N, C-alpha and C positions, 0 to 999 in steps of 0.2 A: 515216710521215703523206702521201698523194696532192698530185699538184698542184697549187696553187690552181686547174688548167685547169678541174681535177674537178665544181668549182664556182659554173663560171660559166657553160653551157650556152647557144648562141646556136638559136632554136627562137620554135616556135609555141606560142602558150598553149592555152588557158590552165589546163592542171596535170600538173606537173613529171611528176608520180605515174603519175596515173592515165591522160594523152596519150601526154606524152615515151617511156615508161615501156614500156608495155606496143606501140609503133610499135616500137619497137627492138628487142622479144619476139618483136616479128612476122616482120619484118624480119629478121630473127636466122632464127630457125624455117622460114620457107621459103625461104633461101637455101640452107640447109642439106636439103633437101628438096624438092628440083628437080622430083623426077617426081613429088611430090603433084597428086591433079586435085579436090581439094577436101578444105579445110582446118575444122575446127572447133576453136574457142575456148572456156573453162568462166572465167566472173570468180568468186571470191569474196568474201568481207569489204566490204572497204571499195569494192574496185572494181566488187560486182554493187550492194551498196546506191548511189552516185554517179558510176557510171559513164556516164548516161545524160544527165543533167548537167553531167558533165565531157565529153561526148566520147570516151569510152573508145571504142565500137562502130566509130564512126565512124573512129577513129586505128586501128584494128585490119584496118578493111576499105581504107581507102585502102593501107595496108600489102601486104595481100596478094594485090592486084589483079594479073594480072584474074580469079586462083584465087579459086574460090567458095568463101564462109567462111560458119560462122558462128557468130552469140556467140549463148554460152549467158550471162544474169543468174543466177548458181545461189542459189536459197534458202535452201538450206542449207551450212554451210561441212562442211569433210571436219578429220573429227579430228585428221589428221596435221598441219594447215597448221603454218608457222611465223611468217606472215609477214599482217598483215590484208592487205598487198594482194599477194591471190593469182591467178596464172591457169596454165590446165592448158591447153598445144593439141598438137593431135591431128591427123597427115594421114593422109590420106588417098588408096586408089591400086588404080582398079577394084575399089572397098566393103572394101578392107581396111585395118585400121589399118596403119599403113607409120613412124609414128614417132611419138613420145608426149613430148612434153619442161612440165617445172613451173620456173615461172620464179613470184621476189617484188621488184615494185615496191619499190623500199626507201629512197626521194627522193634529190629531186634528178636525176629522166632518168637515173638508173640500176639497173641491175636486175641480182639475183642467179638464175644458174639453179642449179638443184639436184643435185645429184653433181656439179657442176664448182665450187664454190666454192674448192678450194683449185691449181685446180688450173693459178691467177693469184696465187693469192696475192702479193704483193710485189713483184707488177712494175711498176706505176707510186708504188708505197713512192721517193716522193727526197726528203723529210725526214727525217733519223735521232730527232727530236726531238717526242714524242707529244704534249706538254702546252706551254701557255703555262708551266710555271714552267720548263722544257729548255728553250724556245727563248729564253727571258730569260737566262736559265746565259749561254748560248751568247755570246747577245749581247754583255752585261755586261763577259764575259771579256774578248772579242776587239775592244770598244768601240762596235762598228757598233750601226748602225737595226738597223729592221726593211727598208730596202729594200736595204741592203745583204744582207740576212740572205736574202733572195726573190733575191737575183743570182745569190749566193754555186752555193745550193741548184738552182733552176730552169736558170743562164748567160739573159745581157740579150734571149735571145728572148721570153721571157715576158712583158714592153711590148713590145712588137710586137701579140702576141697580145691582152692589156689592151684595146693603143690600141684594136685594131676593137671587141673589148667595148664602150666610149665612145661607142664611136662610136654604134652600135647602140642602147645606152645613151640616146642622146641623140635619135638620130629616133624614138624610146620614145614622150620627151616631148615632142615640136614635131610627130609625125604625133597622140599626141594629144590635144593641145592645139587642135589645128586644127578636129576633127568635133565633128558633134549625132549627136543622132539616137539610140533606142533599141539596145540592146544584145540581142542573140540569149539566146534561152533562152525565153521565154512569161512571164519578168517584169515587163515590160514597164519597164525600168531604163532611166532618164532618162542617154546622159554628161555630165554635166556637169562636168570639168576645163573645159574652153573655157568654161563661165560662170563656173568660179570663177574665173582668170583673170582674166578679160572686169573681173572687179568690184574687182581689187586697184588697177585708174587711177580706183577710184571713189569709195573708200575715203577718207573724212576722218582715219581713223582710225591713225596713224603707227605703234602698236602694234601693228595688228593684221596690217599688210603683208608681214610676216614666214610666219605660218599661214598668209594665201592664197596665199601666191606657192608653200612649200612644197606646200601641201594638192594644190592644182593641177598642179603636178607629179607628185606619188606617183597625185592619181583620173587623170593621161593616164596614163602606164604599167599600171596595172592595169587601165584599161577598155580600150587596145589588147590584151590578154593576154586578158579575157573573151573579145574581139573576134575573138580566133584571128590573134590580130597577133604580128608580130616584135617577143621580147623578152626577155630576156638572165636565167639560172637566178643568185637571189639570198638564199639558196638556193636558192629552188624557181619556180615560175613562180607560183600563189597568194600568194609574197611577193616580188613584181620587182618594183614601184611604191617600195622604200623607199630602197634605195640609190642608184638614180637619183634621185629628185629630193633628195636630202640634199645629193649630188654639183650637182648641174646647177644648186643657189642659190648653193652655196659660189665656183662657180664663176663666178657672176654677181656675187653680192654683194662675195666680196673678192682678186676682180680673175687669180684662180690660172692657174696655165698647165694645159694641158691636161697635158705630161707632172708635174704636182702633179697631179693626181687620176687619172693615171694611172695614182701609184706607192700613194696615198690607197684606189683603189682595189685594191694587190696586199696591203694593210696587211690589207683588211677581208676581203682571199681567207683569211688564214690563220685569224681566228678562224673561218668561214665554215666550212673546212676541221677544224677544231678539233672542230667539233660536231658533223661528221660523223664524222670518225673515233671519238670519244666517248657520246656522245651516237644524236642522228639529228634529221635533217631532213626527216621525214616529219608529217602532220599523223593520216596515219590509224595510225603508230607512238606517240606523243608529243602528236597534240592543235596545235592552234596557235600556244604555240609553241616550238614547230620550227622551224617556221615564220617566223613576223612574229616571234619574237621573234629568232633567230636573225639573221634582215636587220637588223634593230634593235640585234645589239649590232654585226656589223656595218660598221650604216652609224655609229658614236656613234665606233667606234673609227678607219673612215675620216676623220672629222672631226679628232680626237684628234691625227691627225698635218698633216691638211691645218691647222690652228689652233697647230704647230709643239709640238709634247709630245712625251714623253720614251716611252720603255717605259713603264712606270709611270702616266701618267697615262691612256696608248691603253689601258690593258688596265681597267685602273679604269672608261673611261667605258665598256669594253664587258662589263664585267659588270654595270655600273649598270644599264645596256638591259638585257639580259639577265634580271638578278632579278624585273627587274618586270611580266612578263611571265611567272612561274612560274603555271599553272596552269589559262594561257590556253586552254580549250577552241574544238575546229576545229568548230562546227556549218552549215554554207551550206547558206542555202533551198534544197529542191531538187534540191540538189548542185551549185550551177552558183557560179562562182566571182566572185562578184561582191555579195550580200548575204552576214554581214556583212563579205566578205573586203577589199572596196574601200575603203571604209573605213576597214576597222583598219587599213590600210597610210599611208595619212595621219595616223594618230592617233602610228602606232611611228615614222615621218618627221623629225614632230614631238618627240618622245619622243627618238629618239635625241641630236638635236641638245642639246636640257634633260639627258641624260643627261653628256655635252659636258662641256656649262658649266658641272655641278653635281662632275664630277672634276676639276675643274685648284682647285675654291676649298676643293675636302675633301679631297685629295690624302696622307696622312702618316695620315688616321682611318682606313680602309676596317680592316675583316680578314675579308672577306671574298675569294677569287680569280677570276677569271674558270673554271678547272679546277672550285672547287668547285662554282659556281654549275652548270657543266655535268653536273656528277651526279647534281645534286639534279635539276634539269631532266627528266634520265632518268629517273631511279625516278619523280616527278612520275609523267610519260607514264606511264609501265607500269601504277603501282598505278592508274589515273584510270580513271574507270568506259567501257565499250568503244562505247555512245551518245555521248560527249564526242570520239571520235578518226575525224570523216571517215567516219560514217554517215550525217547528215542526219536520226538519229532520236532528238536531245537539244538541246537549247538552243535559241537562236531558233529552228531546224528544226524542229522540236518546238512551239514556241510560234504558229509560220506556222501550222501544219494545223490546228493544233487552229482556230483564227480562217477556216478554209476556205479557204485557200492552193491555189493547185494543185498537185499530184499532178506 
């Protein structure tokens, strides 16, 4: 399994698969073809169907500057396409093709280059364990917790990196809470984080305070993501509001230290990496269960660590959180990471806390493991109709268009 650095990438929104991945692919290809005087990039699958809304073309053009670049949104997919996020990059010199590369944007900002998959296999594999069952066995045999397990495999420097991740997350929450106005893209969606947060001070109902605070933090980060702000993939841009919202809330409510939060980020990262290794974190491949569902499981595991849970209860927290996102579709209206994505982050943040609380009371009664849920999630995603896997052709997106929504 790779380092948990792989699950936390700092960058601009709104989409890790549709913005970060294609940008990385474009920079890589440009670097390999310094002789080119023109580039052509053809987008297929989900990249073609929702690329305009996600800003895929803008990310590619920015990466290719100053070389003239044509971005084509293909109407049909090639018969040999291996992933729903596929792009072909072609370099030209004096009117002749000088290079070609097919790239798959596989989720979380990562790419896979066709024909090169095996060249780097294993380079970043720093964990010998590839399932939570194996991790748990390793830890229990040596009487260590997950924080110690991470330090053994990653080295103490991982905590410095996660400190930077935490600072970025905090800044995203606070930046989002300070802003008002309309998000870009044409849907005219108003920022709501500041409104939600300010209402916390007005409410006379203590039982809703937690919901208002947690949701305002999730809205804040998700709105920053939608506005091309700096966020952290956790595990993706579209699900970047869940984990920061839970950690920011617990930091305030429980008065835990930043170091405890950083350790919780490490624990959450393990569950995110397991999902990436054994299932998917790509909405185009497995629907939103792979993005917000995994984010919820990461946040639940992080909360469990803050609560002082043992290995079993932390796993149970993550398992509950993911299990009850199974089948969740990815149907962003107009391809924008706004509706239903922003609200969905807030709901998942609350569900993460509820999952961790439920795990405390019911541990000892469960029958399902996190590994089992990951396998189920992946199979469910593969079986899901393609319209519900980040194409904007099904679900809420289709209903919106039928009512005369913007194309």
